[in-house]
C-alpha positions in Angstrom: -68.1 23.1 -56.7 -70.2 25.4 -54.3 -69.2 29.7 -55.8 -70.8 32.0 -52.7 -67.6 34.4 -53.7 -68.6 37.9 -55.7 -67.4 37.9 -59.2 -66.5 41.7 -59.0 -63.3 40.0 -57.2 -60.2 38.0 -59.0 -61.2 35.3 -56.6 -64.9 34.2 -57.1 -64.3 35.4 -61.6 -60.5 34.4 -62.6 -60.1 31.6 -59.3 -63.5 29.9 -58.6 -65.3 30.3 -61.9 -62.5 29.6 -63.9 -61.2 27.0 -63.0 -64.6 25.1 -62.7 -64.4 25.8 -67.0 -61.4 24.2 -66.8 -62.1 21.0 -64.8 -65.1 21.0 -66.7 -66.8 21.2 -63.1 -71.2 21.5 -62.0 -71.1 25.1 -60.1 -73.6 26.0 -58.0 -74.3 29.7 -58.0 -74.9 31.1 -54.6 -76.9 34.5 -54.7 -74.5 35.5 -51.7 -72.8 33.6 -48.2 -75.4 32.4 -46.3 -74.0 29.5 -44.1 -77.0 27.5 -43.6 -77.8 27.7 -47.6 -74.2 26.2 -48.1 -74.5 24.0 -45.6 -77.8 22.5 -47.1 -76.1 22.3 -50.1 -72.7 20.7 -49.1 -74.6 16.4 -50.1 -74.2 17.6 -53.4 -71.3 19.3 -54.0 -67.7 18.0 -53.5 -65.5 21.5 -53.1 -65.7 24.7 -51.7 -64.1 27.6 -52.4 -63.7 30.2 -49.7 -62.6 33.0 -47.6 -61.6 32.8 -44.1 -64.9 34.4 -42.9 -66.8 31.5 -44.5 -65.5 28.9 -42.4 -65.5 31.4 -39.5 -69.2 30.8 -39.8 -69.6 27.8 -40.7 -68.0 26.4 -38.2 -71.1 28.1 -35.7 -73.8 26.7 -37.9 -75.5 23.2 -37.1 -75.1 20.5 -39.7 -72.1 21.2 -40.6 -70.3 18.1 -39.6 -72.4 15.2 -41.1 -72.7 17.8 -44.2 -69.1 18.1 -45.0 -68.4 13.9 -45.2 -69.7 13.9 -48.9 -67.0 17.0 -49.4 -63.7 16.7 -51.1 -61.6 19.6 -50.9 -62.1 23.0 -49.0 -60.3 26.1 -50.1 -59.5 29.5 -48.8 -57.9 32.7 -49.8 -57.9 36.4 -50.3 -57.1 37.1 -46.8 -55.2 35.2 -43.8 -56.4 31.9 -42.2 -56.2 32.0 -38.9 -54.3 28.6 -37.8 -56.9 28.4 -34.9 -59.8 27.9 -37.5 -57.8 25.7 -39.6 -57.5 23.4 -36.2 -61.3 23.8 -35.4 -62.0 22.7 -38.7 -59.7 19.9 -39.0 -61.1 19.0 -36.1 -65.5 19.4 -37.0 -64.9 17.9 -40.3 -62.2 15.8 -40.5 -60.6 17.8 -43.4 -57.6 20.2 -43.6 -58.4 23.4 -45.7 -55.7 24.0 -48.3 -55.1 27.8 -48.1 -53.3 29.4 -51.1 -52.0 33.1 -51.9 -52.8 35.3 -54.4 -53.1 38.8 -56.6 -55.3 40.6 -59.1 -51.9 41.4 -60.7 -50.4 37.7 -60.6 -53.5 35.2 -60.1 -52.6 32.4 -58.1 -48.9 32.6 -56.7 -48.7 29.8 -53.9 -50.8 26.9 -52.9 -50.7 24.3 -49.7 -50.3 21.0 -51.3 -53.3 19.1 -52.5 -51.3 15.9 -51.6 -49.3 16.6 -49.0 -49.2 18.1 -45.2 -51.5 21.4 -46.0 -49.9 23.7 -42.8 -51.3 26.0 -40.9 -50.8 29.9 -40.8 -48.7 28.8 -44.1 -49.7 29.5 -47.8 -47.5 26.6 -49.3 -45.1 26.5 -52.2 -45.2 28.6 -55.1 -46.6 27.5 -58.6 -46.0 25.3 -61.3 -44.0 27.9 -63.6 -43.9 30.6 -60.6 -40.4 31.9 -59.0 -40.9 33.4 -55.7 -37.7 35.0 -53.7 -37.8 37.5 -50.5 -35.7 40.4 -50.2 -34.7 43.2 -47.6 -37.1 46.1 -48.7 -34.2 49.0 -48.5 -31.4 47.2 -50.6 -33.1 44.6 -53.0 -31.1 41.8 -51.4 -32.3 38.1 -51.7 -32.7 36.9 -48.4 -32.2 33.4 -46.8 -34.8 31.3 -44.7 -36.8 32.6 -41.9 -35.7 35.7 -42.9 -38.5 38.6 -43.1 -39.1 40.8 -46.3 -40.5 41.5 -49.3 -41.9 38.9 -51.7 -41.6 39.2 -55.4 -42.7 36.9 -58.3 -41.7 35.6 -61.7 -38.3 34.8 -63.5 -39.0 38.2 -65.8 -37.9 40.9 -63.8 -40.1 40.1 -60.6 -43.0 42.2 -59.4 -43.1 43.3 -56.2 -45.5 42.4 -54.0 -45.8 44.4 -51.6 -46.3 41.7 -48.9 -44.4 40.8 -46.0 -43.5 37.2 -45.9 -41.0 34.5 -45.1 -39.7 30.8 -46.7 -39.4 28.3 -44.0 -37.2 25.7 -44.0 -39.1 23.8 -45.4 -40.0 25.6 -48.1 -43.4 27.0 -47.0 -44.2 30.3 -47.8 -45.7 32.5 -44.9 -47.3 35.7 -44.8 -46.5 38.0 -42.6 -48.3 41.4 -43.7 -48.1 44.5 -45.8 -45.1 46.5 -46.1 -47.5 49.3 -45.7 -48.2 47.6 -42.2 -45.0 47.6 -41.0 -43.9 49.7 -37.7 -41.5 51.5 -36.7 -41.1 52.5 -33.5 -37.9 54.1 -32.1 -36.3 53.0 -35.0 -37.1 49.2 -34.9 -38.9 46.9 -37.3 -42.4 45.8 -35.3 -44.2 43.4 -37.6 -47.9 43.1 -36.3 -48.5 39.1 -37.9 -46.0 38.2 -34.7 -47.9 40.5 -31.9 -51.5 39.3 -33.4 -51.0 35.6 -33.2 -50.1 36.1 -29.2 -53.0 38.4 -29.0 -55.1 35.5 -31.0 -53.6 32.7 -29.2 -54.9 34.1 -25.3 -58.6 32.8 -23.4 -61.4 34.7 -24.7 -60.1 36.4 -27.8 -61.8 36.4 -31.1 -59.0 37.9 -33.3 -57.0 41.1 -33.7 -54.9 43.9 -35.7 -52.5 45.4 -34.7 -51.8 48.8 -36.3 -48.8 51.3 -35.6 -50.2 54.7 -34.7 -48.6 58.2 -34.6 -46.2 58.9 -31.5 -44.3 62.4 -30.6 -41.1 60.2 -29.5 -40.9 57.4 -31.6 -42.5 58.2 -34.1 -44.4 55.4 -34.5 -46.0 52.9 -31.4 -48.2 50.1 -31.3 -51.9 49.9 -31.4 -53.8 46.4 -30.8 -57.8 46.7 -31.4 -59.1 43.0 -30.2 -62.1 41.3 -30.6 -63.4 39.2 -27.6 -65.2 35.7 -28.4 -69.1 35.9 -27.5 -69.7 36.2 -23.8 -65.9 36.6 -22.3 -64.9 39.5 -20.4 -61.2 40.4 -21.4 -59.8 43.6 -20.8 -56.4 45.7 -21.7 -54.7 44.8 -19.1 -55.7 41.1 -19.7 -54.2 41.4 -23.1 -50.9 43.1 -21.8 -50.0 40.5 -19.3 -51.0 38.1 -21.1 -48.3 38.7 -24.2 -45.9 40.5 -22.4 -43.6 37.4 -21.7 -43.1 36.8 -25.3 -42.6 40.3 -26.5 -39.3 42.5 -26.3 -40.7 46.1 -24.9 -41.2 48.0 -28.0 -42.8 45.5 -29.8 -45.8 45.5 -26.9 -49.1 47.5 -27.6 -49.2 50.7 -25.9 -52.2 50.8 -26.5 -55.2 48.1 -26.7 -59.1 48.4 -27.7 -61.6 46.1 -27.4 -64.3 46.4 -30.3 -67.0 44.3 -31.0 -65.6 43.8 -34.1 -63.0 44.9 -37.2 -63.6 46.8 -40.5 -63.6 44.0 -43.1 -63.7 44.7 -46.9 -65.7 42.7 -49.2 -63.5 39.8 -48.9 -62.9 39.3 -45.7 -60.0 41.3 -44.9 -59.0 43.6 -42.5 -59.5 47.6 -43.6 -56.2 48.8 -41.5 -56.2 51.7 -43.5 -59.5 52.5 -41.1 -58.3 51.8 -38.3 -55.1 54.0 -38.7 -57.3 57.3 -39.3 -59.4 55.8 -36.5 -56.6 55.6 -33.8 -54.0 57.8 -35.9 -54.4 59.9 -32.7 -53.7 57.7 -30.0 -50.9 58.7 -28.5 -51.1 62.9 -29.0 
């Protein structure tokens, strides 16, 4: 296994390292992430555990298509994998990335199947021994199919994850975002993921992050921070117009910022707390 994850994090230490030891596998330890070095190592390996940023950068690395032919499994976690990245990876390498969901507090919770349909935009099914439910944030009531609420785990008391999600009609778990990222504008709940997916699908957009900014009339209002693809020219008006017909008025961004990149943690998660602080006076 190619191991380029930091071992101060649960993904690199408790998942990648321990799984290799359990399987009796050889582990190719990398001092850090270097896309070219990893591509060169693929002919000597069969598996790679990574974060979404790994796969985005590897897609821009010469020689990936040929090197990936000897590989058996590509795994992603620690941050949401864009459906676009999943689809591009399959088109270039012929492999479907296996995405799953875990936490430092619980280790691995759900996973797309090794044998079966690995669905882009989902984190698969609860693992053996894991019981998962979706509950209403206000009442704790268990919700039904495709209803968005708080993910709770385990049978003995249930651990409240703080993540918002849903379970679809096929039993796949979808992560919608963190409960603290929920935007409440004029009394209506807005889930940033819904807006981000629409923005990310626009021509010329690489990725986006949607946050709530304090608003004198509505309590909060929607702010979209958008990163264009390299060389693409895209404006705030382009973004607004591109999603206007797909969203209710209260969900549409009142402010759109075009930036070069989003602030991220070491494992690739977007630091929305940094963005909220940066754009807290958007509507003052």
